[in-house]
Each structure stands twice: as structure tokens, then as C-alpha cells.
PDB file of the backbone (N, CA, C, O) and the ligand in Angstrom, with CONECT records:
HET    FMN  A 101      31
ATOM      1  N   UNK A   1       3.896  -2.087   6.725  1.00  0.00           N
ATOM      2  CA  UNK A   1       2.796  -3.006   6.837  1.00  0.00           C
ATOM      3  C   UNK A   1       2.460  -4.011   5.929  1.00  0.00           C
ATOM      4  O   UNK A   1       1.825  -5.051   6.103  1.00  0.00           O
ATOM      5  N   UNK A   2       3.165  -3.378   4.587  1.00  0.00           N
ATOM      6  CA  UNK A   2       2.880  -4.611   3.438  1.00  0.00           C
ATOM      7  C   UNK A   2       3.914  -5.704   3.648  1.00  0.00           C
ATOM      8  O   UNK A   2       3.536  -6.852   3.416  1.00  0.00           O
ATOM      9  N   UNK A   3       5.285  -5.496   4.094  1.00  0.00           N
ATOM     10  CA  UNK A   3       6.103  -6.356   4.397  1.00  0.00           C
ATOM     11  C   UNK A   3       5.699  -7.360   5.712  1.00  0.00           C
ATOM     12  O   UNK A   3       5.927  -8.570   5.742  1.00  0.00           O
ATOM     13  N   UNK A   4       5.177  -6.729   6.575  1.00  0.00           N
ATOM     14  CA  UNK A   4       4.456  -7.617   7.757  1.00  0.00           C
ATOM     15  C   UNK A   4       3.545  -8.494   7.295  1.00  0.00           C
ATOM     16  O   UNK A   4       3.495  -9.641   7.739  1.00  0.00           O
ATOM     17  N   UNK A   5       2.637  -7.999   6.248  1.00  0.00           N
ATOM     18  CA  UNK A   5       1.493  -9.051   5.805  1.00  0.00           C
ATOM     19  C   UNK A   5       2.052 -10.062   5.124  1.00  0.00           C
ATOM     20  O   UNK A   5       1.616 -11.206   5.255  1.00  0.00           O
ATOM     21  N   UNK A   6       3.205  -9.744   4.218  1.00  0.00           N
ATOM     22  CA  UNK A   6       3.788 -10.807   3.429  1.00  0.00           C
ATOM     23  C   UNK A   6       4.232 -11.828   4.306  1.00  0.00           C
ATOM     24  O   UNK A   6       4.050 -12.998   3.969  1.00  0.00           O
ATOM     25  N   UNK A   7       4.869 -11.523   5.537  1.00  0.00           N
ATOM     26  CA  UNK A   7       5.853 -12.376   6.172  1.00  0.00           C
ATOM     27  C   UNK A   7       4.566 -13.578   7.029  1.00  0.00           C
ATOM     28  O   UNK A   7       4.808 -14.633   7.615  1.00  0.00           O
ATOM     29  N   UNK A   8       3.341 -12.956   6.814  1.00  0.00           N
ATOM     30  CA  UNK A   8       2.493 -14.113   7.399  1.00  0.00           C
ATOM     31  C   UNK A   8       1.553 -14.582   6.379  1.00  0.00           C
ATOM     32  O   UNK A   8       0.478 -15.084   6.707  1.00  0.00           O
ATOM     33  N   UNK A   9       1.936 -14.433   5.061  1.00  0.00           N
ATOM     34  CA  UNK A   9       1.183 -14.948   3.918  1.00  0.00           C
ATOM     35  C   UNK A   9       0.022 -14.196   3.396  1.00  0.00           C
ATOM     36  O   UNK A   9      -0.864 -14.760   2.754  1.00  0.00           O
ATOM     37  N   UNK A  10       0.009 -12.753   3.697  1.00  0.00           N
ATOM     38  CA  UNK A  10      -1.138 -12.103   3.139  1.00  0.00           C
ATOM     39  C   UNK A  10      -0.554 -11.329   2.161  1.00  0.00           C
ATOM     40  O   UNK A  10       0.565 -10.848   2.344  1.00  0.00           O
ATOM     41  N   UNK A  11      -1.246 -11.130   1.025  1.00  0.00           N
ATOM     42  CA  UNK A  11      -0.727 -10.193  -0.022  1.00  0.00           C
ATOM     43  C   UNK A  11      -1.388  -8.891  -0.002  1.00  0.00           C
ATOM     44  O   UNK A  11      -2.499  -8.820   0.525  1.00  0.00           O
ATOM     45  N   UNK A  12      -0.782  -7.731  -0.568  1.00  0.00           N
ATOM     46  CA  UNK A  12      -1.216  -6.473  -0.614  1.00  0.00           C
ATOM     47  C   UNK A  12      -0.912  -5.661  -1.644  1.00  0.00           C
ATOM     48  O   UNK A  12       0.060  -5.966  -2.335  1.00  0.00           O
ATOM     49  N   UNK A  13      -1.643  -4.520  -1.940  1.00  0.00           N
ATOM     50  CA  UNK A  13      -1.213  -3.915  -3.001  1.00  0.00           C
ATOM     51  C   UNK A  13      -1.745  -2.164  -2.450  1.00  0.00           C
ATOM     52  O   UNK A  13      -2.747  -1.828  -1.819  1.00  0.00           O
ATOM     53  N   UNK A  14      -0.685  -1.388  -2.962  1.00  0.00           N
ATOM     54  CA  UNK A  14      -0.904  -0.049  -2.375  1.00  0.00           C
ATOM     55  C   UNK A  14      -1.708   0.635  -3.508  1.00  0.00           C
ATOM     56  O   UNK A  14      -1.300   0.691  -4.668  1.00  0.00           O
ATOM     57  N   UNK A  15      -2.758   1.097  -3.126  1.00  0.00           N
ATOM     58  CA  UNK A  15      -3.996   1.823  -4.207  1.00  0.00           C
ATOM     59  C   UNK A  15      -3.525   3.304  -4.017  1.00  0.00           C
ATOM     60  O   UNK A  15      -4.151   3.931  -3.163  1.00  0.00           O
ATOM     61  N   UNK A  16      -2.870   3.736  -4.447  1.00  0.00           N
ATOM     62  CA  UNK A  16      -2.601   5.317  -4.520  1.00  0.00           C
ATOM     63  C   UNK A  16      -3.774   5.900  -5.328  1.00  0.00           C
ATOM     64  O   UNK A  16      -4.016   7.086  -5.107  1.00  0.00           O
ATOM     65  N   UNK A  17      -4.536   5.265  -6.222  1.00  0.00           N
ATOM     66  CA  UNK A  17      -5.358   5.951  -6.852  1.00  0.00           C
ATOM     67  C   UNK A  17      -6.726   6.200  -5.856  1.00  0.00           C
ATOM     68  O   UNK A  17      -7.565   7.070  -6.091  1.00  0.00           O
ATOM     69  N   UNK A  18      -6.773   5.393  -4.862  1.00  0.00           N
ATOM     70  CA  UNK A  18      -7.893   5.693  -4.065  1.00  0.00           C
ATOM     71  C   UNK A  18      -7.801   6.657  -3.010  1.00  0.00           C
ATOM     72  O   UNK A  18      -8.735   6.985  -2.278  1.00  0.00           O
ATOM     73  N   UNK A  19      -6.661   7.081  -2.970  1.00  0.00           N
ATOM     74  CA  UNK A  19      -6.292   8.289  -1.903  1.00  0.00           C
ATOM     75  C   UNK A  19      -7.217   9.312  -1.841  1.00  0.00           C
ATOM     76  O   UNK A  19      -7.753   9.588  -0.768  1.00  0.00           O
ATOM     77  N   UNK A  20      -7.491   9.962  -2.948  1.00  0.00           N
ATOM     78  CA  UNK A  20      -8.254  11.253  -3.309  1.00  0.00           C
ATOM     79  C   UNK A  20      -9.684  10.865  -2.922  1.00  0.00           C
ATOM     80  O   UNK A  20     -10.349  11.566  -2.161  1.00  0.00           O
ATOM     81  N   UNK A  21     -10.112   9.798  -3.433  1.00  0.00           N
ATOM     82  CA  UNK A  21     -11.462   9.179  -3.209  1.00  0.00           C
ATOM     83  C   UNK A  21     -11.719   9.213  -1.770  1.00  0.00           C
ATOM     84  O   UNK A  21     -12.843   9.551  -1.398  1.00  0.00           O
ATOM     85  N   UNK A  22     -10.871   8.924  -0.959  1.00  0.00           N
ATOM     86  CA  UNK A  22     -11.152   8.672   0.490  1.00  0.00           C
ATOM     87  C   UNK A  22     -10.851   9.785   1.411  1.00  0.00           C
ATOM     88  O   UNK A  22     -11.066   9.735   2.622  1.00  0.00           O
ATOM     89  N   UNK A  23     -10.305  10.869   0.735  1.00  0.00           N
ATOM     90  CA  UNK A  23     -10.003  11.943   1.431  1.00  0.00           C
ATOM     91  C   UNK A  23     -11.400  12.933   1.606  1.00  0.00           C
ATOM     92  O   UNK A  23     -11.484  14.112   1.262  1.00  0.00           O
ATOM     93  N   UNK A  24     -12.440  12.115   2.228  1.00  0.00           N
ATOM     94  CA  UNK A  24     -13.887  12.864   2.580  1.00  0.00           C
ATOM     95  C   UNK A  24     -13.905  13.149   4.075  1.00  0.00           C
ATOM     96  O   UNK A  24     -13.597  12.268   4.878  1.00  0.00           O
ATOM     97  N   UNK A  25     -14.202  14.169   4.391  1.00  0.00           N
ATOM     98  CA  UNK A  25     -14.221  14.279   5.948  1.00  0.00           C
ATOM     99  C   UNK A  25     -15.122  13.619   6.633  1.00  0.00           C
ATOM    100  O   UNK A  25     -14.943  13.310   7.811  1.00  0.00           O
ATOM    101  N   UNK A  26     -16.320  13.296   5.885  1.00  0.00           N
ATOM    102  CA  UNK A  26     -17.561  12.488   6.781  1.00  0.00           C
ATOM    103  C   UNK A  26     -16.835  11.159   6.911  1.00  0.00           C
ATOM    104  O   UNK A  26     -16.723  10.661   8.031  1.00  0.00           O
ATOM    105  N   UNK A  27     -16.276  10.481   5.713  1.00  0.00           N
ATOM    106  CA  UNK A  27     -15.729   9.182   5.631  1.00  0.00           C
ATOM    107  C   UNK A  27     -14.634   8.946   7.027  1.00  0.00           C
ATOM    108  O   UNK A  27     -14.655   8.041   7.862  1.00  0.00           O
ATOM    109  N   UNK A  28     -13.683  10.151   6.905  1.00  0.00           N
ATOM    110  CA  UNK A  28     -12.505   9.870   7.826  1.00  0.00           C
ATOM    111  C   UNK A  28     -13.164  10.118   9.250  1.00  0.00           C
ATOM    112  O   UNK A  28     -12.537   9.603  10.175  1.00  0.00           O
ATOM    113  N   UNK A  29     -14.221  10.758   9.564  1.00  0.00           N
ATOM    114  CA  UNK A  29     -14.798  10.837  10.734  1.00  0.00           C
ATOM    115  C   UNK A  29     -15.571   9.321  11.265  1.00  0.00           C
ATOM    116  O   UNK A  29     -15.620   8.902  12.422  1.00  0.00           O
ATOM    117  N   UNK A  30     -16.072   8.754  10.170  1.00  0.00           N
ATOM    118  CA  UNK A  30     -16.790   7.343  10.290  1.00  0.00           C
ATOM    119  C   UNK A  30     -15.728   6.288  10.620  1.00  0.00           C
ATOM    120  O   UNK A  30     -15.945   5.249  11.245  1.00  0.00           O
ATOM    121  N   UNK A  31     -14.557   6.687  10.121  1.00  0.00           N
ATOM    122  CA  UNK A  31     -13.370   5.800  10.222  1.00  0.00           C
ATOM    123  C   UNK A  31     -12.610   5.971  11.502  1.00  0.00           C
ATOM    124  O   UNK A  31     -11.719   5.172  11.792  1.00  0.00           O
ATOM    125  N   UNK A  32     -12.949   7.063  12.346  1.00  0.00           N
ATOM    126  CA  UNK A  32     -12.304   7.354  13.482  1.00  0.00           C
ATOM    127  C   UNK A  32     -10.986   7.949  13.295  1.00  0.00           C
ATOM    128  O   UNK A  32     -10.138   7.852  14.183  1.00  0.00           O
ATOM    129  N   UNK A  33     -10.736   8.613  12.098  1.00  0.00           N
ATOM    130  CA  UNK A  33      -9.416   9.216  12.144  1.00  0.00           C
ATOM    131  C   UNK A  33      -9.259  10.409  13.056  1.00  0.00           C
ATOM    132  O   UNK A  33     -10.207  11.193  13.097  1.00  0.00           O
ATOM    133  N   UNK A  34      -8.308  10.629  13.714  1.00  0.00           N
ATOM    134  CA  UNK A  34      -8.127  11.610  14.483  1.00  0.00           C
ATOM    135  C   UNK A  34      -8.011  13.088  13.753  1.00  0.00           C
ATOM    136  O   UNK A  34      -7.550  13.222  12.619  1.00  0.00           O
ATOM    137  N   UNK A  35      -8.410  13.985  14.422  1.00  0.00           N
ATOM    138  CA  UNK A  35      -8.449  15.447  13.725  1.00  0.00           C
ATOM    139  C   UNK A  35      -7.202  15.642  12.971  1.00  0.00           C
ATOM    140  O   UNK A  35      -6.166  15.136  13.401  1.00  0.00           O
ATOM    141  N   UNK A  36      -7.206  16.336  11.876  1.00  0.00           N
ATOM    142  CA  UNK A  36      -5.967  16.546  11.092  1.00  0.00           C
ATOM    143  C   UNK A  36      -5.185  15.507  10.553  1.00  0.00           C
ATOM    144  O   UNK A  36      -4.179  15.828   9.920  1.00  0.00           O
ATOM    145  N   UNK A  37      -5.450  14.397  10.684  1.00  0.00           N
ATOM    146  CA  UNK A  37      -4.902  13.187   9.922  1.00  0.00           C
ATOM    147  C   UNK A  37      -5.445  13.063   8.493  1.00  0.00           C
ATOM    148  O   UNK A  37      -6.618  13.266   8.180  1.00  0.00           O
ATOM    149  N   UNK A  38      -4.537  12.737   7.732  1.00  0.00           N
ATOM    150  CA  UNK A  38      -4.740  12.374   6.262  1.00  0.00           C
ATOM    151  C   UNK A  38      -4.508  11.047   5.713  1.00  0.00           C
ATOM    152  O   UNK A  38      -3.566  10.366   6.121  1.00  0.00           O
ATOM    153  N   UNK A  39      -5.344  10.619   4.773  1.00  0.00           N
ATOM    154  CA  UNK A  39      -4.858   9.279   4.168  1.00  0.00           C
ATOM    155  C   UNK A  39      -3.681   9.278   3.287  1.00  0.00           C
ATOM    156  O   UNK A  39      -3.700   9.990   2.283  1.00  0.00           O
ATOM    157  N   UNK A  40      -2.635   8.535   3.568  1.00  0.00           N
ATOM    158  CA  UNK A  40      -1.619   8.367   2.891  1.00  0.00           C
ATOM    159  C   UNK A  40      -1.407   7.221   1.943  1.00  0.00           C
ATOM    160  O   UNK A  40      -1.119   7.346   0.753  1.00  0.00           O
ATOM    161  N   UNK A  41      -1.571   6.139   2.563  1.00  0.00           N
ATOM    162  CA  UNK A  41      -1.503   4.802   1.845  1.00  0.00           C
ATOM    163  C   UNK A  41      -2.414   3.738   1.755  1.00  0.00           C
ATOM    164  O   UNK A  41      -2.163   2.677   2.328  1.00  0.00           O
ATOM    165  N   UNK A  42      -3.529   3.908   1.048  1.00  0.00           N
ATOM    166  CA  UNK A  42      -4.699   3.016   1.147  1.00  0.00           C
ATOM    167  C   UNK A  42      -4.109   1.672   0.666  1.00  0.00           C
ATOM    168  O   UNK A  42      -3.515   1.620  -0.411  1.00  0.00           O
ATOM    169  N   UNK A  43      -4.265   0.591   1.446  1.00  0.00           N
ATOM    170  CA  UNK A  43      -3.827  -0.759   1.219  1.00  0.00           C
ATOM    171  C   UNK A  43      -5.139  -1.754   1.062  1.00  0.00           C
ATOM    172  O   UNK A  43      -6.079  -1.730   1.856  1.00  0.00           O
ATOM    173  N   UNK A  44      -5.052  -2.689  -0.157  1.00  0.00           N
ATOM    174  CA  UNK A  44      -5.878  -3.817   0.087  1.00  0.00           C
ATOM    175  C   UNK A  44      -4.892  -4.907   0.433  1.00  0.00           C
ATOM    176  O   UNK A  44      -3.702  -5.028   0.140  1.00  0.00           O
ATOM    177  N   UNK A  45      -5.722  -5.679   1.147  1.00  0.00           N
ATOM    178  CA  UNK A  45      -5.147  -7.036   1.861  1.00  0.00           C
ATOM    179  C   UNK A  45      -5.714  -8.207   1.518  1.00  0.00           C
ATOM    180  O   UNK A  45      -6.934  -8.145   1.669  1.00  0.00           O
ATOM    181  N   UNK A  46      -5.320  -9.307   1.098  1.00  0.00           N
ATOM    182  CA  UNK A  46      -5.966 -10.653   1.029  1.00  0.00           C
ATOM    183  C   UNK A  46      -4.967 -11.844   0.911  1.00  0.00           C
ATOM    184  O   UNK A  46      -3.738 -11.773   0.866  1.00  0.00           O
ATOM    185  N   UNK A  47      -5.764 -12.965   0.868  1.00  0.00           N
ATOM    186  CA  UNK A  47      -4.895 -14.118   0.694  1.00  0.00           C
ATOM    187  C   UNK A  47      -4.836 -14.574  -0.714  1.00  0.00           C
ATOM    188  O   UNK A  47      -5.843 -14.789  -1.390  1.00  0.00           O
ATOM    189  N   UNK A  48      -3.595 -14.715  -1.139  1.00  0.00           N
ATOM    190  CA  UNK A  48      -3.353 -14.980  -2.615  1.00  0.00           C
ATOM    191  C   UNK A  48      -3.772 -16.230  -2.892  1.00  0.00           C
ATOM    192  O   UNK A  48      -3.709 -17.150  -2.076  1.00  0.00           O
ATOM    193  N   UNK A  49      -4.310 -16.356  -4.285  1.00  0.00           N
ATOM    194  CA  UNK A  49      -5.047 -17.826  -4.754  1.00  0.00           C
ATOM    195  C   UNK A  49      -3.852 -18.725  -4.915  1.00  0.00           C
ATOM    196  O   UNK A  49      -3.937 -19.939  -4.732  1.00  0.00           O
ATOM    197  N   UNK A  50      -2.614 -18.048  -5.298  1.00  0.00           N
ATOM    198  CA  UNK A  50      -1.463 -19.132  -5.685  1.00  0.00           C
ATOM    199  C   UNK A  50      -0.101 -18.311  -5.778  1.00  0.00           C
ATOM    200  O   UNK A  50      -0.075 -17.102  -5.544  1.00  0.00           O
ATOM    201  N   UNK A  51       0.742 -18.857  -6.043  1.00  0.00           N
ATOM    202  CA  UNK A  51       1.961 -18.140  -6.062  1.00  0.00           C
ATOM    203  C   UNK A  51       1.935 -17.001  -7.376  1.00  0.00           C
ATOM    204  O   UNK A  51       1.403 -17.098  -8.483  1.00  0.00           O
ATOM    205  N   UNK A  52       2.634 -16.037  -6.841  1.00  0.00           N
ATOM    206  CA  UNK A  52       2.728 -14.977  -8.050  1.00  0.00           C
ATOM    207  C   UNK A  52       4.261 -14.955  -8.889  1.00  0.00           C
ATOM    208  O   UNK A  52       5.370 -15.151  -8.393  1.00  0.00           O
ATOM    209  N   UNK A  53       3.994 -14.717 -10.006  1.00  0.00           N
ATOM    210  CA  UNK A  53       5.202 -14.687 -10.700  1.00  0.00           C
ATOM    211  C   UNK A  53       5.987 -13.211 -10.608  1.00  0.00           C
ATOM    212  O   UNK A  53       5.435 -12.196 -11.032  1.00  0.00           O
ATOM    213  N   UNK A  54       7.203 -13.186 -10.072  1.00  0.00           N
ATOM    214  CA  UNK A  54       7.950 -11.914 -10.013  1.00  0.00           C
ATOM    215  C   UNK A  54       8.285 -11.409 -11.474  1.00  0.00           C
ATOM    216  O   UNK A  54       9.162 -11.952 -12.145  1.00  0.00           O
ATOM    217  N   UNK A  55       7.613 -10.448 -11.883  1.00  0.00           N
ATOM    218  CA  UNK A  55       8.228  -9.745 -13.262  1.00  0.00           C
ATOM    219  C   UNK A  55       9.789  -9.620 -13.387  1.00  0.00           C
ATOM    220  O   UNK A  55      10.563  -9.431 -12.449  1.00  0.00           O
ATOM    221  N   UNK A  56      10.083  -9.747 -14.586  1.00  0.00           N
ATOM    222  CA  UNK A  56      11.551  -9.461 -14.785  1.00  0.00           C
ATOM    223  C   UNK A  56      11.749  -8.108 -14.647  1.00  0.00           C
ATOM    224  O   UNK A  56      10.964  -7.255 -15.062  1.00  0.00           O
ATOM    225  N   UNK A  57      13.058  -7.836 -13.921  1.00  0.00           N
ATOM    226  CA  UNK A  57      13.275  -6.276 -13.605  1.00  0.00           C
ATOM    227  C   UNK A  57      14.313  -5.871 -14.576  1.00  0.00           C
ATOM    228  O   UNK A  57      15.167  -6.646 -15.005  1.00  0.00           O
ATOM    229  N   UNK A  58      14.203  -4.572 -14.920  1.00  0.00           N
ATOM    230  CA  UNK A  58      15.275  -3.806 -15.603  1.00  0.00           C
ATOM    231  C   UNK A  58      16.232  -3.537 -14.557  1.00  0.00           C
ATOM    232  O   UNK A  58      15.953  -3.132 -13.429  1.00  0.00           O
ATOM    233  N   UNK A  59      17.527  -3.822 -15.072  1.00  0.00           N
ATOM    234  CA  UNK A  59      18.757  -3.609 -13.998  1.00  0.00           C
ATOM    235  C   UNK A  59      18.913  -2.256 -13.734  1.00  0.00           C
ATOM    236  O   UNK A  59      19.078  -1.543 -14.725  1.00  0.00           O
ATOM    237  N   UNK A  60      18.901  -1.680 -12.552  1.00  0.00           N
ATOM    238  CA  UNK A  60      19.042  -0.204 -12.457  1.00  0.00           C
ATOM    239  C   UNK A  60      20.458   0.131 -12.413  1.00  0.00           C
ATOM    240  O   UNK A  60      21.295  -0.656 -11.970  1.00  0.00           O
ATOM    241  N   UNK A  61      20.763   1.389 -12.906  1.00  0.00           N
ATOM    242  CA  UNK A  61      22.121   1.784 -13.066  1.00  0.00           C
ATOM    243  C   UNK A  61      22.429   2.624 -11.850  1.00  0.00           C
ATOM    244  O   UNK A  61      21.946   3.751 -11.745  1.00  0.00           O
ATOM    245  N   UNK A  62      23.249   2.087 -10.896  1.00  0.00           N
ATOM    246  CA  UNK A  62      23.427   2.568  -9.632  1.00  0.00           C
ATOM    247  C   UNK A  62      24.844   3.428  -9.786  1.00  0.00           C
ATOM    248  O   UNK A  62      25.866   2.998 -10.322  1.00  0.00           O
ATOM    249  N   UNK A  63      24.673   4.680  -9.218  1.00  0.00           N
ATOM    250  CA  UNK A  63      25.808   5.456  -9.283  1.00  0.00           C
ATOM    251  C   UNK A  63      26.217   6.020  -7.586  1.00  0.00           C
ATOM    252  O   UNK A  63      25.549   6.822  -6.933  1.00  0.00           O
ATOM    253  N   UNK A  64      27.167   5.509  -7.260  1.00  0.00           N
ATOM    254  CA  UNK A  64      27.468   5.937  -5.814  1.00  0.00           C
ATOM    255  C   UNK A  64      28.164   7.317  -5.709  1.00  0.00           C
ATOM    256  O   UNK A  64      29.201   7.524  -6.340  1.00  0.00           O
ATOM    257  N   UNK A  65      27.616   8.240  -4.935  1.00  0.00           N
ATOM    258  CA  UNK A  65      28.249   9.266  -4.648  1.00  0.00           C
ATOM    259  C   UNK A  65      28.916   9.448  -3.206  1.00  0.00           C
ATOM    260  O   UNK A  65      28.309   9.291  -2.146  1.00  0.00           O
ATOM    261  N   UNK A  66      30.258   9.804  -3.335  1.00  0.00           N
ATOM    262  CA  UNK A  66      31.141   9.767  -2.169  1.00  0.00           C
ATOM    263  C   UNK A  66      31.104  11.129  -1.442  1.00  0.00           C
ATOM    264  O   UNK A  66      31.782  11.306  -0.430  1.00  0.00           O
TER     265      UNK A  66
HETATM  266  C1  FMN A 101       2.644   4.976  -4.229  1.00  0.00           C
HETATM  267  C2  FMN A 101       2.226   3.623  -4.776  1.00  0.00           C
HETATM  268  C3  FMN A 101       0.695   3.696  -5.304  1.00  0.00           C
HETATM  269  C4  FMN A 101       0.185   2.808  -5.945  1.00  0.00           C
HETATM  270  N1  FMN A 101      -1.077   2.936  -6.517  1.00  0.00           N
HETATM  271  C5  FMN A 101      -1.392   1.643  -6.974  1.00  0.00           C
HETATM  272  C6  FMN A 101      -2.812   1.871  -7.496  1.00  0.00           C
HETATM  273  O1  FMN A 101      -3.437   2.770  -7.406  1.00  0.00           O
HETATM  274  N2  FMN A 101      -3.250   0.750  -8.086  1.00  0.00           N
HETATM  275  C7  FMN A 101      -2.730  -0.424  -8.372  1.00  0.00           C
HETATM  276  O2  FMN A 101      -2.900  -1.466  -9.100  1.00  0.00           O
HETATM  277  N3  FMN A 101      -1.283  -0.505  -7.949  1.00  0.00           N
HETATM  278  C8  FMN A 101      -0.915   0.594  -7.221  1.00  0.00           C
HETATM  279  N4  FMN A 101       0.539   0.303  -6.667  1.00  0.00           N
HETATM  280  C9  FMN A 101       1.282  -0.766  -6.727  1.00  0.00           C
HETATM  281  C10 FMN A 101       2.130  -0.652  -8.159  1.00  0.00           C
HETATM  282  O3  FMN A 101       1.319  -0.817  -9.382  1.00  0.00           O
HETATM  283  C11 FMN A 101       3.141  -2.231  -8.044  1.00  0.00           C
HETATM  284  O4  FMN A 101       2.392  -3.334  -8.106  1.00  0.00           O
HETATM  285  C12 FMN A 101       3.933  -2.187  -7.044  1.00  0.00           C
HETATM  286  O5  FMN A 101       4.749  -0.971  -7.002  1.00  0.00           O
HETATM  287  C13 FMN A 101       5.034  -3.307  -7.199  1.00  0.00           C
HETATM  288  O6  FMN A 101       5.595  -3.338  -8.312  1.00  0.00           O
HETATM  289  P1  FMN A 101       7.061  -3.372  -8.156  1.00  0.00           P
HETATM  290  O7  FMN A 101       7.627  -4.463  -7.437  1.00  0.00           O
HETATM  291  O8  FMN A 101       7.614  -3.304  -9.613  1.00  0.00           O
HETATM  292  O9  FMN A 101       7.547  -1.976  -7.594  1.00  0.00           O
HETATM  293  C14 FMN A 101       1.147   1.654  -6.059  1.00  0.00           C
HETATM  294  C15 FMN A 101       2.503   1.604  -5.584  1.00  0.00           C
HETATM  295  C16 FMN A 101       2.772   2.574  -4.745  1.00  0.00           C
HETATM  296  C17 FMN A 101       4.174   2.319  -4.203  1.00  0.00           C
CONECT  266  267
CONECT  267  266  268  295
CONECT  268  267  269
CONECT  269  268  270  293
CONECT  270  269  271
CONECT  271  270  272  278
CONECT  272  271  273  274
CONECT  273  272
CONECT  274  272  275
CONECT  275  274  276  277
CONECT  276  275
CONECT  277  275  278
CONECT  278  271  277  279
CONECT  279  278  280  293
CONECT  280  279  281
CONECT  281  280  282  283
CONECT  282  281
CONECT  283  281  284  285
CONECT  284  283
CONECT  285  283  286  287
CONECT  286  285
CONECT  287  285  288
CONECT  288  287  289
CONECT  289  288  290  291  292
CONECT  290  289
CONECT  291  289
CONECT  292  289
CONECT  293  269  279  294
CONECT  294  293  295
CONECT  295  267  294  296
CONECT  296  295
END
């Protein structure tokens, strides 16, 4: 969903911190979540104000196992 949003100019952020707070039976019912479903990936979506700078990445050490 995040990649699809990005492809149409919508920014997103995965808010894992909200997962616990949203795991409320009453709220799940109000949201129409089917019985037995849980919240896994709360996302916030919006139109970015401008360009974002991609932070410098630490080069990963990749080990290929054959
Ligand atoms: C499982 C998961 C949970 C995340 N939870 C939060 C969060 O609670 N608050 C937040 O600001 N960003 C959250 N993020 C976003 C990360 O902080 C970060 O912005 C994102 O992974 C992109 O960084 P990267 O390009 O260095 O991987 C979460 C990302 C993932 C994958």
C-alpha cells in the first residue's frame, strides 16, 4: 500500500507505535473489521509539502549463502 501511495504522489509512514492503542475491540467493531482480524500495520497518508531528502544509508554487508 505504501508503494502504491508513493506511485501516485502520496506519502506514508508506518506507525507501529499505534498498533497497541488501536487494538481495542470497540474500535475494531466501529471500523467494521471482520471478527478475528487484528491491526498489523497502521499507516498515515498525506500529500508531502515538498521533496524529502533521502538520508545517507549505511552500506549493508551482504553475505550470499549457496
Ligand atoms: C514495522 C515498522 C513500524 C514503524 N513504526 C513507526 C512509528 O511508530 N513511528 C514512526 O515515526 N515511524 C515508524 N516507522 C517508520 C520508520 O521510522 C522509518 O521512517 C521507515 O522505516 C523508513 O526508514 P528507512 O527508509 O530507513 O527504512 C515504522 C516502520 C516500520 C517498518
